[in-house]
Structure formats: structure tokens, C-alpha cells
C-alpha positions as CSV (number, residue, x, y, z in Angstrom):
1,X,164.0,130.5,185.7
2,X,160.2,131.6,185.9
3,X,157.8,129.0,184.4
4,X,156.2,131.7,182.4
5,X,159.4,131.9,180.3
6,X,159.1,128.2,179.4
7,X,157.1,126.9,176.4
8,X,153.9,125.0,176.9
9,X,155.8,121.8,175.9
10,X,158.5,122.6,178.5
11,X,155.8,123.1,181.3
12,X,154.0,120.0,180.3
13,X,157.3,118.0,180.9
14,X,157.7,119.6,184.3
15,X,154.0,118.7,185.2
16,X,154.7,115.1,183.9
17,X,157.7,114.9,186.3
18,X,155.7,116.0,189.1
19,X,152.9,113.5,188.6
20,X,153.4,110.5,191.0
21,X,150.8,107.9,191.1
22,X,151.8,106.9,194.7
23,X,151.5,110.6,195.8
24,X,149.2,112.5,193.6
25,X,149.1,115.3,196.1
26,X,152.5,116.4,195.1
27,X,151.6,117.7,191.8
28,X,148.3,119.2,193.2
29,X,150.3,121.3,195.7
30,X,152.7,122.7,193.0
31,X,150.0,123.3,190.5
32,X,148.0,125.2,193.1
33,X,151.0,127.4,193.8
34,X,151.9,128.0,190.3
35,X,149.6,130.1,187.8
36,X,151.6,128.4,184.8
37,X,151.0,124.8,185.8
38,X,147.5,125.2,187.1
39,X,145.8,125.3,183.6
40,X,147.6,122.1,182.7
41,X,146.1,120.2,185.5
42,X,142.7,119.8,183.9
43,X,139.7,118.1,185.2
44,X,140.5,115.0,183.1
45,X,144.1,114.9,184.2
46,X,143.0,115.2,187.9
47,X,140.5,112.4,187.3
48,X,143.2,110.2,185.7
49,X,145.5,110.9,188.6
50,X,142.8,109.8,191.0
51,X,142.0,106.8,189.0
52,X,145.6,105.6,188.7
53,X,146.1,106.4,192.5
54,X,143.1,104.0,193.3
55,X,144.4,101.3,191.1
56,X,147.9,101.6,192.7
57,X,146.4,101.5,196.2
58,X,144.4,98.4,195.3
59,X,147.6,96.7,194.3
60,X,149.5,97.5,197.4
61,X,146.4,96.3,199.6
62,X,146.4,93.1,197.5
63,X,150.1,92.5,198.2
64,X,149.7,93.0,202.0
65,X,151.0,96.7,202.2
66,X,149.0,99.2,204.2
67,X,149.6,102.1,201.9
68,X,151.2,103.4,198.7
69,X,153.7,105.2,201.1
70,X,154.9,101.9,202.3
71,X,155.7,100.7,198.7
72,X,157.0,104.2,197.8
73,X,159.6,103.9,200.7
74,X,160.4,100.1,200.5
75,X,163.8,99.0,199.7
76,X,163.0,95.3,199.2
77,X,159.7,93.9,197.7
78,X,158.8,90.1,197.8
79,X,155.5,89.3,196.1
80,X,155.1,85.6,196.2
81,X,152.0,83.6,195.6
82,X,149.8,86.7,196.0
83,X,147.7,85.9,192.9
84,X,149.3,88.5,190.8
85,X,147.5,89.1,187.4
86,X,148.6,90.6,184.1
87,X,146.9,93.8,185.1
88,X,148.6,93.9,188.4
89,X,152.0,93.6,186.7
90,X,151.0,96.1,184.2
91,X,150.4,98.5,187.1
92,X,153.6,97.7,188.7
93,X,155.3,98.8,185.6
94,X,153.8,102.1,185.7
95,X,155.2,102.7,189.1
96,X,158.8,102.2,187.9
97,X,159.8,105.6,187.9
98,X,158.3,106.4,191.5
99,X,160.2,103.8,193.4
100,X,163.6,105.4,193.9
101,X,164.3,103.3,197.1
102,X,163.7,99.9,195.8
103,X,166.7,97.8,195.4
104,X,165.4,94.2,195.3
105,X,162.3,93.0,193.6
106,X,161.2,89.3,193.9
107,X,158.1,88.2,191.9
108,X,157.0,84.6,192.0
109,X,153.4,83.2,191.1
110,X,153.0,79.5,190.8
111,X,149.2,79.7,190.4
112,X,149.4,80.9,186.8
113,X,147.3,83.8,187.7
114,X,149.6,86.3,185.7
115,X,148.8,84.1,182.5
116,X,151.1,84.1,179.6
117,X,151.2,87.8,179.1
118,X,152.0,89.1,182.7
119,X,155.7,89.5,182.5
120,X,155.3,90.9,178.9
121,X,153.2,93.7,180.2
122,X,155.5,94.3,183.0
123,X,158.5,94.6,180.8
124,X,156.6,96.7,178.0
125,X,155.7,99.4,180.7
126,X,159.3,99.9,182.0
127,X,160.4,103.1,180.6
128,X,163.9,104.5,180.4
129,X,165.3,104.9,184.0
130,X,162.6,102.8,185.5
131,X,163.4,101.1,188.8
132,X,166.5,103.2,189.1
133,X,168.0,101.6,192.1
134,X,167.1,98.0,191.6
135,X,170.2,95.7,191.6
136,X,168.4,92.4,192.0
137,X,165.3,91.3,190.3
138,X,163.9,87.7,190.5
139,X,160.9,86.4,188.3
140,X,160.1,82.8,189.0
141,X,157.3,80.3,188.2
142,X,155.8,82.9,185.8
143,X,155.6,82.5,182.1
144,X,158.2,84.6,180.1
145,X,158.6,82.9,177.0
146,X,159.8,84.3,173.6
147,X,157.6,87.5,173.6
148,X,158.5,88.2,177.4
149,X,162.1,87.8,176.9
150,X,162.2,90.0,173.9
151,X,160.0,92.7,175.8
152,X,162.4,92.6,178.6
153,X,165.5,93.0,176.3
154,X,163.8,96.1,174.9
155,X,163.2,97.5,178.4
156,X,166.8,96.9,179.2
157,X,168.1,98.5,176.2
158,X,165.9,101.6,176.5
159,X,167.5,102.0,179.8
160,X,165.2,100.4,182.5
161,X,166.9,98.9,185.5
162,X,170.1,100.8,185.1
163,X,171.9,99.4,188.2
164,X,170.9,95.8,187.5
165,X,173.6,93.3,188.9
166,X,171.5,90.1,189.8
167,X,168.8,88.6,187.4
168,X,166.9,85.6,188.2
169,X,164.6,84.0,185.5
170,X,163.6,80.7,186.9
171,X,160.8,78.3,185.6
172,X,160.0,81.0,183.0
173,X,159.6,78.9,179.8
174,X,162.4,80.5,178.3
175,X,163.5,78.5,175.1
176,X,166.3,79.0,172.6
177,X,164.3,82.0,170.7
178,X,163.7,83.6,174.1
179,X,167.3,83.6,175.3
180,X,168.6,84.5,171.8
181,X,166.4,87.6,171.9
182,X,167.5,88.5,175.4
183,X,171.2,87.7,175.3
184,X,172.3,90.7,173.5
185,X,170.7,93.0,176.1
186,X,172.4,91.1,178.8
187,X,175.8,91.2,177.0
188,X,175.3,95.0,176.9
189,X,175.1,95.0,180.9
190,X,178.7,94.6,181.8
191,X,177.8,95.1,185.4
192,X,175.8,92.0,185.6
193,X,177.3,89.7,188.3
194,X,174.9,86.8,188.6
195,X,172.5,85.2,186.2
196,X,170.1,82.3,187.2
197,X,168.4,80.7,184.1
198,X,167.3,77.4,185.9
199,X,164.2,75.3,184.8
200,X,163.8,76.7,181.3
201,X,163.9,74.8,178.2
202,X,166.4,76.5,176.1
203,X,169.4,74.6,175.0
204,X,172.6,75.0,173.0
205,X,171.6,77.7,170.5
206,X,170.4,80.1,173.5
207,X,173.4,79.3,175.6
208,X,175.7,79.9,172.6
209,X,174.1,83.5,172.0
210,X,174.7,84.3,175.7
211,X,178.3,83.3,176.3
212,X,179.6,83.0,172.8
213,X,183.3,84.5,172.7
214,X,184.2,87.5,170.4
215,X,183.9,86.7,166.7
216,X,186.9,86.2,164.4
217,X,188.3,89.3,162.6
218,X,186.2,90.5,159.7
219,X,182.9,89.5,161.3
220,X,180.2,91.6,162.9
221,X,181.1,92.5,166.4
222,X,178.9,91.2,169.3
223,X,177.3,93.6,171.6
224,X,179.6,96.0,173.5
225,X,180.2,95.1,177.2
226,X,180.1,91.3,177.3
227,X,179.8,89.5,180.6
228,X,183.1,90.6,182.1
229,X,181.8,90.8,185.7
230,X,179.5,87.7,185.6
231,X,180.5,85.6,188.7
232,X,177.7,83.1,188.9
233,X,175.9,81.3,186.2
234,X,173.0,78.9,186.9
235,X,171.9,76.6,184.3
236,X,170.4,73.6,186.1
237,X,167.4,71.8,184.5
238,X,168.0,73.4,181.0
239,X,168.4,71.5,177.7
240,X,172.1,72.1,177.1
241,X,173.9,69.2,175.6
242,X,177.4,68.4,174.8
243,X,177.5,71.1,172.0
244,X,176.4,73.8,174.4
245,X,178.9,72.7,176.8
246,X,181.8,72.9,174.0
247,X,180.6,76.6,173.4
248,X,180.7,77.4,177.1
249,X,184.1,75.8,177.5
250,X,185.4,77.6,174.4
251,X,184.1,81.0,175.9
252,X,185.9,80.4,179.1
253,X,189.2,79.5,177.4
254,X,188.8,82.6,175.2
255,X,188.6,84.9,178.4
256,X,185.0,85.8,177.5
257,X,184.0,85.2,181.1
258,X,186.9,86.3,183.1
259,X,185.1,86.8,186.5
260,X,183.1,83.5,186.5
261,X,183.8,81.4,189.4
262,X,180.6,79.5,190.1
263,X,178.7,77.5,187.4
264,X,175.9,75.1,187.9
265,X,175.2,72.4,185.1
266,X,173.2,69.7,187.1
267,X,170.4,67.9,185.5
268,X,171.1,68.7,181.8
269,X,171.2,66.2,178.8
270,X,175.1,66.9,178.4
271,X,177.3,63.8,179.1
272,X,179.4,63.8,182.2
273,X,182.5,64.2,180.0
274,X,181.1,67.3,178.3
275,X,180.4,68.7,181.8
276,X,183.8,67.9,183.2
277,X,185.5,69.6,180.2
278,X,183.6,72.8,181.2
279,X,184.6,72.5,184.7
280,X,188.2,72.0,183.5
281,X,187.9,75.1,181.3
282,X,186.4,77.0,184.4
283,X,189.5,76.1,186.5
284,X,191.8,77.3,183.8
285,X,189.9,80.5,183.5
286,X,190.1,81.0,187.3
287,X,193.7,80.3,187.4
288,X,194.3,82.9,184.6
289,X,192.2,85.5,186.3
290,X,194.2,85.0,189.5
291,X,197.6,85.1,187.7
292,X,196.4,88.2,186.0
293,X,195.4,89.9,189.3
294,X,198.7,89.0,190.8
295,X,200.6,90.4,187.8
296,X,198.6,93.6,188.0
297,X,199.2,93.9,191.8
298,X,203.0,93.4,191.3
299,X,203.1,96.0,188.6
300,X,201.2,98.5,190.7
301,X,203.5,97.8,193.7
302,X,206.6,98.1,191.5
303,X,205.6,101.5,189.8
304,X,206.1,103.7,192.9
305,X,209.6,102.0,193.6
306,X,210.5,102.7,190.0
307,X,209.5,106.3,190.2
308,X,211.3,106.8,193.4
309,X,214.6,105.2,191.9
310,X,214.4,107.5,188.8
311,X,217.3,110.2,188.9
312,X,216.3,113.6,189.5
313,X,215.2,115.6,186.6
314,X,215.0,112.2,184.5
315,X,211.6,113.1,183.5
316,X,212.5,116.4,182.2
317,X,213.6,117.4,178.6
318,X,217.2,117.3,177.7
């Protein structure tokens, strides 16, 4: 379809899709070859492109990369103790839609340079579809807190990180309120396989919000999806007590965590007896999952034999 047949708004959408902070020349090339797009690339827009590119280039250099091209093509980024600031994380969030190759992102900043709002600004800037190929993200030694957790939940719910499988949030100051805010969004990610929440001050309330089994009939349903594929859950150095362990054991016995096979509960206030009860529930859950898989495999193997043994014409109408 000729661009001239599109409305001004539609042409503007195309221009927006062509804008790439890491490669601003792309939109320049297309607009110079299109009489319809050229007027939309005003001097103000061109200047904004240049300014945004300079900021992105400065971030790349600060993180030890030679150019924006290196970041654009990278599949794994580990930015650890680079002096990341809140402004740097806000810039990174704006690049979420132009990093199609990135699969793993590790952010760690023990110096405190990101401040209390760095992760918040990162999450707030992640739009629908941002970081489309990322399956693993780790944020450690950086303040997330309730506000950051809520912002991360909102980012996930609007479609950022669509392929996320592994989430590490360690030493992130996530208390009960933060995990209560984040838990529904995580439960709406059925592909989530590993979740590390170590060295955080949440306790029983937060854990229950994350792993609570389906509610009784007649009560409002929990978010769809659940944690059906969650294989590993790390809860070391949290404030989970016997009550939280009981909720976790109940979730395991209810079948709410059918894939879980690795659970870390060291260095928490819960008693040894409560932790042992969780381990026993995990063993029962694993045994049930194995038995279910064996029954499914047996049924699948018997199905072709049953079909082969059926008399000719048995499936037809009499």
C-alpha cells in the first residue's frame, strides 16, 4: 500500500516504528526516500533523535561497550558495579524495544548509585513487548522496594518481557507489600521456571500471595496461569516463619506447584520442624508429578494399540 493512502496518524505510527535510538540513521534513510514521511521528520524530531542517541551512546561507553551497535547485537549483557544511576536505568528502559537479540540481562550495583528509584524508573519505562527475547533477568543489590515491585508488576502486565522464564530479585528490599504487589503478575506468567527472591525482608504474607493454592469454590479466582512450570524457588535469607512454611506446604499438597523440584529455605526464622514439613510436602509433590507423568506416558503408549485392535469399521456409524 502506498504511504500516501494512509492517514497522518498511520504514517506517524510507521515513523515511530522506524525510530531506533541505537541506529537513528535508519529513520533518516527511509524518510529521505519517502515524500510522505519526510515532513514528519521535523527539525525538532531530528534533534530529539540525535539527543537520545548521544545519551544511549554515553551509556554504552560507561558500561564498557565500544558502540551502540555492540549493545544492539548483544545476546547477553552483564552490567555489574558499573556505577549505574537512576538516569542510566531510565535510558536502558527506553531501549527495550530496540534490543531484539538480547536474551539475558544482569544488573547489579552494590554501590547504591542507582538510588531508591533506579529500578522503579527502569520498570516504568518498559513498554508492551519491550525486551522481546529476554528469558533471564537478574536485578541484585539494588533497591526495588514496594514501588519498584509495583512498577515491575505493571510492566509485566502490559506485556514487557514476554518470554521471561528466569527472574532473580536478590538483595532488593522487597517486603511483604512489595511481593503482594508483584505476585499476581508473576502468577500470570505460567512460563516462569525459576524465581530467586533471596536476601529480602518479606515474610509470610508475601509468600502466601505468591504460592497460595486456588481459593475455595465461591471465592474470587486467583490470577490465571499460576506457577505451573516453576521448577526452582529460592527463599534464603527472608523472614518466612512457620506460618509461611505451612502455606507453602499446603500449596505443594494442593498441586499448585507441580513442577517444583528445588526449594531453598536456609537462614529463615521458621523452625526446623516447619522447614522439614515443607520438604516432606515437596517430596510428595514430586512423587505425584512423577506418577502423573508415568500414567500419561502409559496412556499415550496404549492409545495406538487400542486403535490398531479396533475392528474394521468400528468407528463408523451403524
